[in-house]
N, C-alpha and C positions, 0 to 999 in steps of 0.2 A: 340490694338484689333487684333486678328488674323483674317486673311481672310479665308472664307469658300468657297470653290467651289460650285457653283450653281447646278451642275449635281450629287451632293451627297445629296439626300433628306433624309437620314437617320440621318445625322449630324444635318441638318437644323431642323427636328422634334425634336431632342434631345434638341438643343438650345432654341427651342421654349417652351418646356416643362420646362426647367430649369428656364426660364423667368417666365413663369406662376406660378410655384411653388413659386418663390421669391415674385410675386405680391400677391398670396393668403396669404402667410406668414405674409406680411405687412398689408393686409386688416384684418386678424384675431387680429393682435396687436391693430389696431386701434379700432375694435369693441370691444376689451376687455377694453381699455381706455375709450371709450364713455360709455360702460355699467357702469363702475366704476363711473362715474360721475353722473349717475342717479340712482345708488344703484340697480342695476339690476344684477341678476345672468348672468355671461358672457357666459353661454352656452344655455340659453333659447332662443329659435327662436324667433325673432323679427316679423316675419310675420306668421300668421295663413293661412294654405291653406284652401281653400274652398272646402266643399265636392262637388263631382258631382252630378247634378240636374238628378233626375230620368226622363227617356224618356217618354213623354206621348205617350199613345197608341191610334190609331185611330179607330173609330167605323166601323163597316162593311159598313154603309151608306156613311161615309166619304171615305173609301177607293174606293167604287164603283164611286163615283163622280169623283175622282181623275184619274181613270183607264179609264173611258169612255170619249173619247173625246167629246167636246161640237159640235153640229151641227153649231151653229153659228160661230165658229172658223173656219170651212171650207168653210163658205158661200162665202166669197170674193176670194177663191183661185180657180184657173184653175188647178187641179191637174194633168193634162196631159202636160201642157206647164209650170207649177211652177210659174205662174205670179199671181200677185194680182190686183184686179180690185174692188174698193170699191163701 
């Protein structure tokens, strides 16, 4: 096996891509063989991608509750010295 100089990143990346392509080809072959064992079409995807969930909207009341800090949250803090005293 030829030695590659570490200071040549282009050659290292090319070799990595060749290795990945070989692994992908092997995995495709294995998938085709396994699909044939269960009488499935070799090109159908095995995993269905879930649809993204819709984002829930907040009511105006909920937005107001979030944006207004609670008085009790500030109750134990000395805001000038940033210390907490329960």
